[in-house]
C-alpha positions, 0 to 999 in steps of 0.5 A: 780757490784760484778760479774764484780769485781770478772771477772776483779780481776780474769783476773788481777791475771791471767795476773800477773802469766803469766808475772811471768812465763817469769822467767822460764827457766828450771826445778829449776825455775819451781819447787823451783824458782831458790832458790832466793825468799826473806823473804816477799815472802817466808812468803806470799807464806807459809801463802797463800798456807795454807790459802785456801778454808777450812780457809774461808768456812770449818773452820768457818762452823765447828766451828759453829757446833762443836766449837774449839773442831771440828777444833783441826786438822786445824787450830791447828795441821796445824799450829804446822806443820809449826812451826815444819817444820821451827824449826826442818826440814827447815835448814837441808832439805835446806842444801841438795839443793834437788828439791823434798821431794822425793829426800831426801828419795832417798838419805837417804833410796834408790829408793824403799822408794823414789817410795812409799812415793812419790806415798803416797804424790801425793795421799795425795793432791787429797783431798786437791786440790779437796777441792779448786776445790769444793770451786771455784765452790761454789764461782761461783754458789753463785755469779751467784745466781745459774745460774752457776752450781757448776760443771760448776764453778769447771771447769771454776776455775780449768781451770784458775788457771791452766793456769798460774800454767802450764806455770809459776811453783813456780814463778807464784805461789809465785808472785801471792801469795804475792798480794793475801795475801795482799787482804786476810789480808786487806779484813779480817780485814775490814770485821771483823771490819764491820761485827763485828759492825753489830753483836753488837761488838767484846765483844758481839759476844765473849760473846755470843760465850763463853756462847754457849760453843763454845770455849771448846777446851781441852778434858775431863780428860779421857783416850779415850777422850784424845786418840780421841784428840791426834789422831785428832790433829797429822792428820795434825800436823805430816801428812803434814810435809812431803808434797812438798808444804811445802818442796817447800817454804823451798827450794825456799828461798834465804838462810836457815835462810829465810827458818826457819824465814819465815815458822814460821812466816807463821804459826803464821799469818795463826793461827791468821787470820783463826779466823777472818772467824770464828768470821765472821761465828759466827756473823751470829747467832746474825745478822741473826739466821734464815739464820744459821737455814737454812743451818747449817744441809744441807750446812753450808759453805754457811752460811758466804757467804750468810750472806754477800750477804743478809745483807753486803754493796757491798764494804763488799761483794767486800772485802770478795769475793777478800779475798776468791778467793784470798785464794782459788787460791793461795792454789789451784795453789800451791797444783796443782804444788807440787804433779805434781813436785813430780810425775814428778821428783821422778816417771817419770823422771827415766823412761824417762831417761831410754828410752832417756838418752840424754834428755835435762832439757828443754824437761823434763820440758814440761813433768813436765807441762804435769804432771801439765795439767793431775793432774789438770784434775784429781782432778776436776773430783774428786771434782765434784764427792765427797760428803765430805765437803771442810773440810773433804776433807782437813783433810782426805788428810793427813792420808796417809802421816801420816801413810807412810811418816812422820816417815821415814823423821823425824827419817831419819833426827834425828836417825843415825841408821835409815835403809832402812829395818826400812823405808819399813817395817814401811811404808807397816805396817802403810798403811796396819793397816790403811786401814785395820781399815778404811775398817773393822771399829771395834767399838774401832776405834771411839777412837782410830782413824785408822790412829793414829794406823796406825802412831804408828804402823809405828813409833814402826815397823821403830824402832823395824826393824832398830834395828833387823838384816838387810835383806834389804840392805840400799844402799850407799848414793851417797855422803859420808856418814859424808857429808849427816850427817853433812849437816843435823846437821852441824851449820858451813857454811863450812860443810853446803856448803860441803853437799849442793855441795855433794848432 
């Protein structure tokens, strides 16, 4: 019965995604849904994109082992990232009317910076998407009681998500995200009530977790602990700001106010609902301590699904796996689309235009869809090959954008003296320092994390080399200088419209 439900739900969601694909006629439809999404759809797609396998499986498993101190990066850092995007970047970037975040780097700093940041952004998605594919394989393996291997499950899962993402782009992702958000919210609320009662009630579970020290979050008051905490927090808090999936949701909004409010509300919903899977997983320590002891040191991601399969009634199982599949599918489709669009628009298009100057938008749309297919194949292979956990894959995904892409974006928007020289040097030195420390791993990097050092190097070098005499010329912005500055910072509709049209 459970497997039958999963198959039916899977087929229905694919059908809905393909139906939404009928709206796609050009690259703007495919990449940003014609900038026409209403508030409730944007909220849903922000929430559902971030509420992936790590929220249902990875975060709870890490919480069981390390408590709140182990999940600093996600959900705390990741939720703050969305708040930062909503409050500080959504409005100025929306006014520029761009297709990808890479377009901003080209407009502000030129094609060299665009190419470097685009490659970093695309690479950063490899781990995040692989985590979703890995989770799909885990679900098929658990539901089939081992009859379907995790590798085969990964292949089946990625192929099914690919179908509607390939044809429907952002329209399919947004519509399916809205439905999947409803399933996630209803399913988790029901499970929190049902499984909580099995464990003796919410108060009992919370008191037990508190007594076990699971709510210890803040670091000890010493320099090493504070530095380690900060390095962990900024990984996703800053590293996921210059990401195409967030940018797409901003640009897909019907207006700039929706872009701001929907992103912040999506962040709040994401943060609140990630605590339900943590609560459910901790219930296992009271309901089935033998199950926790069996998997805690081998594969803690299996504790929650195994608990529900062994102890919960069929309806609770249906609600859990419905919510889990919704979380994985919504996140997987979004994270397949975002890097593919960025790669196609910012790296592939210039090459194709040089070869075929008269290439039509319809033809380029086919190239963009081809990139989605290739990227899906690559990340499925990575998911099958890696030994990292789901949480580890997601946390590591943002290190490259933290050290290379965040500083040029933030200072480029809010510091008028930013230059191309500063951007190029900061990216190069940030990447080199991070990779060198990762490879050599000196003892002090156990506290001063390599990506945190890379971020600090990127920040300092951007400021210094922007103030020094310029050896690297900042290319002329393809719209008047006052227009881009006003488009980024103006509050009047007239100036915003001028910036939008000019960009």
